[in-house]
N, C-alpha and C positions, 0 to 999 in steps of 0.2 A: 502494500499500500505507501504510494506516495506522501511524503510528507506537502501540507497544505499550509498549515497557518504557523508563525512563531506566536510564541507564549512572552509575553513580558509584562512586567510589573513596573509601578514609579514606585521612586525610593523617594522623591524630594525633589529639590531645584536648587540651583546654583545660579551665580552672575559670571557670564562670561567676561570677556578682556573688554568688549567694547560697552559692557554694563547694562549688559540685554539679560532677563531672566530666562533661565532655561530648566528645564524638568531634567532628572537624571532617573537613566530605566537601567534596567538589569534584564538581558535575556533570560528566561528561567526553563525554556522547553521548545517543542514542537508538538505541535498538532497537525493530526490526519485524518482523513477522510475516507471512511472504508466504504465497500463496494456497496452497502446498502444504505449509503449517505449518513452516516452517525459519524460523531467526531470521537477519536483515543486520542489521550496525550499522553508523552515522555515526557516529565520534568526532569532537569540537569541540575538544577539550582532551587534554594528556597529562600527568598530575600530574609534577611534580618530584622535588626532593630527598625524601627522609622516606616517599616512595611504596613500598609491598612488591612493586608489579607487579598485586597483586590489584583487579580491578574487580566490580561487582555490578550485577546487574541487577534491577529492581522495576517491577512493572507501574505503568504511569500510573493515575494518578487522576484524574479526567475535571476539569478547573475549572471551576466556576461559570460561566454567560454566555461562557466562549469557544469560540471553532469549531471545530470538529474540520478538522484540515489533514494534510497527508501533506507528507514531506520533499521539497523541490524543486518543490513545488507554486507556480506562477506566479499572479498575478493572474485572477483569472473574467474570460472576457469581458467579462460585463459592468461589471466595474470597472475594466477599461481603457477601454469607451467612457464611463465617466463622469469620466475621468480620474482615477481610485482607484489608479493603479497605481504610485506613486510612494512610496518606503521613506523616501524624506526626511524629516522631521517641518517643515522649514521652508519 
């Protein structure tokens, strides 16, 4: 099932270098739309102090040049055969 949403919590506000007030966000996980139209979520983080208990779902925007992946999907058989299944960058 492909990822369809980003799960985000607002943690407060800050003032940027120009003096504008901006919100501080934490990406907490990913939302998935199942074949029957229901939503499933995978949380990667839970906010700490200052969190109100609310999280928002935002539709994922495709990133240019990024392959479409599903959560928990391992390397493709071709990648394993080519020795490209190692996540360690060294």
